[in-house]
C-alpha positions as CSV (number, residue, x, y, z in Angstrom):
1,X,-35.1,52.5,132.4
2,X,-33.8,55.3,134.0
3,X,-31.1,52.4,136.2
4,X,-29.9,51.6,132.8
5,X,-28.6,55.2,131.8
6,X,-25.6,55.7,133.9
7,X,-24.8,52.3,133.2
8,X,-24.4,53.2,129.0
9,X,-23.4,56.9,130.2
10,X,-20.5,55.1,132.1
11,X,-19.9,53.0,129.2
12,X,-19.5,55.9,126.5
13,X,-17.4,57.7,128.5
14,X,-14.9,54.7,128.6
15,X,-14.9,54.5,125.7
16,X,-13.6,57.6,124.9
17,X,-11.2,57.4,127.4
18,X,-9.8,54.8,126.2
19,X,-9.5,56.0,122.2
20,X,-8.1,59.1,124.1
21,X,-5.4,57.0,125.5
22,X,-4.6,54.9,122.5
23,X,-4.0,58.5,120.3
24,X,-1.5,59.3,122.8
25,X,0.1,55.9,123.3
26,X,0.1,56.5,119.1
27,X,1.4,60.5,119.8
28,X,4.1,59.8,121.2
29,X,5.2,56.4,119.8
30,X,5.4,58.6,116.1
31,X,7.9,61.3,118.3
32,X,9.8,59.2,119.2
33,X,10.1,57.7,116.3
34,X,11.3,61.1,114.5
35,X,14.5,61.1,114.3
36,X,16.4,65.2,115.2
37,X,17.5,67.3,112.0
38,X,21.2,68.2,113.1
39,X,22.8,71.1,111.4
40,X,26.4,70.1,110.3
41,X,28.4,73.8,109.9
42,X,31.6,73.3,109.3
43,X,34.7,76.3,108.1
44,X,34.8,75.3,104.2
45,X,33.6,71.9,102.7
46,X,36.8,72.0,100.4
47,X,39.6,70.9,102.6
48,X,39.8,66.9,103.3
49,X,39.7,68.1,107.2
50,X,36.3,68.8,107.0
51,X,35.5,65.5,104.6
52,X,37.3,63.9,108.3
53,X,34.8,65.9,110.2
54,X,32.0,65.2,107.9
55,X,32.4,61.4,108.1
56,X,32.5,61.1,112.6
57,X,28.9,63.5,112.2
58,X,27.8,60.6,110.5
59,X,28.8,58.2,112.1
60,X,27.4,60.1,114.9
61,X,24.3,60.7,113.5
62,X,24.1,57.1,112.5
63,X,24.5,55.8,116.4
64,X,22.1,58.6,117.7
65,X,19.6,58.4,115.4
66,X,19.8,61.9,114.0
67,X,19.6,63.0,110.2
68,X,22.8,65.1,109.5
69,X,22.0,68.1,107.5
70,X,25.8,69.1,105.8
71,X,26.0,72.3,104.9
72,X,28.8,75.4,104.5
73,X,30.8,77.9,102.9
74,X,32.3,76.8,99.3
75,X,35.4,78.8,100.7
76,X,37.1,79.4,104.2
77,X,37.0,83.0,105.1
78,X,33.3,83.6,103.7
79,X,32.1,84.8,107.0
80,X,28.5,86.3,105.5
81,X,27.8,83.1,104.1
82,X,28.3,81.2,107.2
83,X,25.8,84.0,108.8
84,X,23.4,83.1,106.7
85,X,23.8,79.4,106.6
86,X,22.5,79.7,110.3
87,X,19.5,82.3,109.5
88,X,18.7,79.5,106.9
89,X,18.6,76.0,109.0
90,X,17.2,78.3,111.7
91,X,13.9,79.0,109.3
92,X,13.9,75.2,108.7
93,X,13.8,74.8,112.3
94,X,16.6,72.1,112.5
95,X,16.5,70.5,116.1
96,X,20.5,71.1,116.6
97,X,23.8,72.8,115.2
98,X,27.0,71.8,115.0
99,X,29.3,74.8,114.0
100,X,33.0,75.7,113.3
101,X,33.1,79.4,113.4
102,X,34.5,80.6,110.6
103,X,36.1,83.7,113.2
104,X,35.7,84.6,117.1
105,X,33.8,87.2,117.5
106,X,31.4,87.8,113.4
107,X,30.0,84.3,114.6
108,X,29.0,85.1,118.4
109,X,25.7,86.6,117.8
110,X,24.5,83.9,115.7
111,X,25.3,81.7,118.4
112,X,24.0,83.8,121.1
113,X,20.8,84.0,119.2
114,X,20.5,79.9,118.4
115,X,20.6,79.8,122.1
116,X,18.1,82.2,122.4
117,X,15.8,80.2,120.5
118,X,16.5,77.1,122.6
119,X,18.2,75.4,119.7
120,X,21.2,73.1,121.3
121,X,24.5,74.0,119.8
122,X,27.9,72.2,119.9
123,X,31.2,74.4,118.8
124,X,34.2,72.5,117.2
125,X,37.4,73.5,116.1
126,X,37.5,76.9,116.6
127,X,36.2,79.3,119.6
128,X,33.4,81.7,119.8
129,X,33.5,84.7,122.1
130,X,30.0,83.9,123.3
131,X,30.0,81.0,126.4
132,X,25.8,80.4,125.2
133,X,27.1,77.0,123.2
134,X,26.3,73.6,124.9
135,X,30.0,71.8,124.3
136,X,33.4,72.3,122.8
137,X,35.0,70.2,121.1
138,X,37.9,71.1,119.7
139,X,41.7,70.6,119.5
140,X,44.1,72.0,122.0
141,X,45.4,74.4,119.6
142,X,47.9,76.5,121.9
143,X,49.5,72.9,122.5
144,X,50.3,72.0,119.0
145,X,51.9,75.0,118.4
146,X,54.4,74.4,121.5
147,X,54.8,71.0,119.7
148,X,55.1,72.1,116.6
149,X,58.0,74.7,118.2
150,X,59.8,72.3,120.1
151,X,60.1,70.1,116.6
152,X,61.9,73.5,115.2
153,X,63.6,73.9,118.4
154,X,65.4,70.5,118.3
155,X,65.6,69.7,114.4
156,X,67.8,73.4,114.3
157,X,69.6,72.7,116.8
158,X,68.0,75.8,118.7
159,X,69.4,78.0,116.6
160,X,68.7,79.7,113.4
161,X,65.9,82.1,111.8
162,X,62.5,80.6,111.0
163,X,59.2,81.7,108.7
164,X,55.4,81.8,109.5
165,X,52.6,81.3,108.1
166,X,49.9,82.4,109.1
167,X,46.4,81.6,108.4
168,X,43.6,84.7,108.7
169,X,42.8,87.1,110.9
170,X,40.1,86.1,113.8
171,X,40.1,82.2,113.4
172,X,40.9,81.2,116.7
173,X,42.2,77.7,116.4
174,X,45.1,78.8,114.2
175,X,45.6,82.3,115.8
176,X,46.1,79.8,119.1
177,X,48.1,77.4,117.7
178,X,50.3,80.7,115.9
179,X,50.7,82.1,119.5
180,X,51.5,78.6,120.9
181,X,54.5,78.5,118.3
182,X,55.8,82.0,118.5
183,X,56.0,82.4,122.3
184,X,57.3,79.0,123.4
185,X,60.2,79.8,120.5
186,X,60.7,83.1,122.0
187,X,60.3,81.6,125.3
188,X,62.7,78.6,125.0
189,X,65.2,78.7,122.3
190,X,66.3,82.5,122.4
191,X,68.7,81.2,119.9
192,X,65.9,80.6,116.8
193,X,64.4,84.1,115.3
194,X,61.2,84.6,114.0
195,X,62.4,86.0,111.1
196,X,59.3,87.0,109.1
197,X,55.4,86.1,109.2
198,X,52.5,86.4,107.1
199,X,48.7,85.3,106.4
200,X,48.1,82.7,104.1
201,X,44.3,83.6,103.8
202,X,42.2,80.5,103.1
203,X,43.3,78.1,100.0
204,X,46.3,76.8,99.2
205,X,46.8,79.4,96.1
206,X,47.0,82.4,98.5
207,X,49.0,80.6,100.9
208,X,51.5,79.2,98.1
209,X,51.7,83.2,96.6
210,X,52.5,84.4,100.7
211,X,54.8,81.5,100.8
212,X,56.4,82.8,97.2
213,X,57.1,86.5,98.8
214,X,57.9,85.6,102.3
215,X,61.0,83.2,100.4
216,X,61.8,86.0,98.3
217,X,62.4,88.5,101.4
218,X,64.1,86.1,103.5
219,X,67.3,84.2,101.5
220,X,69.1,82.8,105.1
221,X,65.8,81.1,106.4
222,X,66.3,77.2,108.2
223,X,63.1,77.0,109.8
224,X,59.1,77.4,108.2
225,X,56.0,76.5,110.8
226,X,52.8,76.9,108.5
227,X,50.2,76.4,110.7
228,X,46.7,74.8,109.0
229,X,46.3,72.2,105.9
230,X,45.9,75.0,103.5
231,X,49.1,77.3,104.1
232,X,50.7,74.2,104.8
233,X,50.2,72.9,101.1
234,X,50.6,76.1,99.7
235,X,53.8,76.9,101.8
236,X,55.5,73.2,100.6
237,X,54.6,73.7,97.3
238,X,56.2,77.0,97.3
239,X,59.5,75.9,99.0
240,X,59.5,73.1,96.4
241,X,59.0,75.9,93.3
242,X,61.8,77.7,95.0
243,X,63.9,74.3,95.5
244,X,64.4,75.4,99.1
245,X,65.2,72.0,100.1
246,X,67.8,73.4,102.9
247,X,64.6,75.2,105.1
248,X,63.2,72.5,107.8
249,X,59.3,72.5,107.3
250,X,57.0,71.7,109.9
251,X,53.3,71.3,109.4
252,X,49.7,71.4,110.6
253,X,46.8,69.2,109.7
254,X,47.3,64.8,107.4
255,X,45.9,65.8,104.3
256,X,47.2,63.0,101.3
257,X,49.6,65.8,100.0
258,X,51.1,66.6,103.3
259,X,51.3,62.7,104.6
260,X,53.2,62.2,100.4
261,X,55.6,65.4,101.6
262,X,56.2,64.0,105.0
263,X,56.9,60.9,103.2
264,X,59.2,61.8,101.1
265,X,61.1,64.1,103.4
266,X,60.2,67.4,102.4
267,X,57.9,68.6,105.3
268,X,60.1,66.9,108.6
269,X,56.9,66.9,111.1
270,X,52.9,67.3,110.9
271,X,50.7,68.5,114.1
272,X,48.0,66.2,113.9
273,X,44.6,67.2,114.7
274,X,41.5,64.2,114.7
275,X,39.0,66.2,113.0
276,X,36.7,62.8,112.9
277,X,36.6,63.0,116.7
278,X,35.0,66.4,116.4
279,X,32.4,65.5,114.1
280,X,31.2,62.5,116.1
281,X,31.2,64.4,119.7
282,X,29.4,67.7,118.3
283,X,27.0,65.5,117.2
284,X,26.8,63.5,119.9
285,X,26.2,65.6,122.5
286,X,23.6,67.5,120.9
287,X,21.5,64.2,120.7
288,X,22.2,64.1,124.3
289,X,21.2,67.1,125.3
290,X,18.3,66.7,123.0
291,X,17.5,63.3,124.9
292,X,17.3,65.2,128.2
293,X,21.3,63.7,128.6
294,X,23.7,66.1,130.3
295,X,26.8,66.8,128.2
296,X,30.6,67.7,129.0
297,X,30.6,71.7,128.6
298,X,34.6,71.3,126.8
299,X,36.3,67.5,125.0
300,X,39.9,67.9,124.3
301,X,40.2,66.1,121.3
302,X,43.5,65.6,121.6
303,X,46.4,66.9,119.2
304,X,50.1,64.6,117.9
305,X,53.4,65.3,116.3
306,X,53.9,63.1,113.4
307,X,57.0,62.5,111.6
308,X,58.0,59.8,108.9
309,X,59.8,57.5,111.3
310,X,55.7,57.4,113.0
311,X,53.8,56.3,110.2
312,X,54.2,52.8,110.9
313,X,53.0,53.1,114.6
314,X,49.4,51.4,115.0
315,X,47.5,54.1,116.8
316,X,49.4,56.3,114.0
317,X,48.1,54.8,111.4
318,X,44.1,54.7,113.4
319,X,45.1,58.2,113.6
320,X,45.5,59.3,110.0
321,X,43.3,56.2,108.9
322,X,46.1,54.6,106.9
323,X,45.4,51.0,106.0
């Protein structure tokens, strides 16, 4: 009988081993089937621009097997709310973050915290004062300002007074556009003077009031540059309400209201970004990093100057999602 014990014990050990292997395989399968949850945190949620970024993020989420949690401040400019949202998603133990920082400096500690917790973070749209992020997917905003300045120089034949509607202090993306426009104008078009500038802040209503104020102060004006969607819409409305049709306007971004203004000739040109691609590339990068794949540190999502004559071009239609 004693000779049988080793055989029985061996059989029991083998059974336990196989059972353990089966459980481990099941656990691995369950992990593989679990989709990572990524928080996409824009500067705001109301503008058409951010809805386009959301569409790109959701498309990438579908393609790369991620759950997308879309949550941002209701109003652009609410830095405290954006910081709190980041704290909330950290507490929820999300697997990654895609962030469009409202402010270059004040959002940097949040990005540093995400890095310290090993939560991969992609920065989109606007830069942050930290290098501890996974990737930065955005427009070359300075180049966008350069394109706007060169268009303004062309349509004014290199001479005239120009107003600049800025966005808000601390916003890296729009500051780069403003600097690109002002510095290029001063360097390449000495006959054009930047007569005045003002911050439009984060809503169409505040931009409209700021544009009306600056137009009232300056009667001898030939050009007006506005650096984002809300400031461009507010500027367009101010020009229309004051019947300043002689002023040539160059704007930034492409909402339905701005495209209508372009088609009607009230806007001469729009500098257009690709927020859809920003959202897509941001989610793709985080999804790839979670799976251990390499990611580019910087992704240029492109910038294009669009005039009324270019609206029928296939590439412009695709960019603007025009049927």
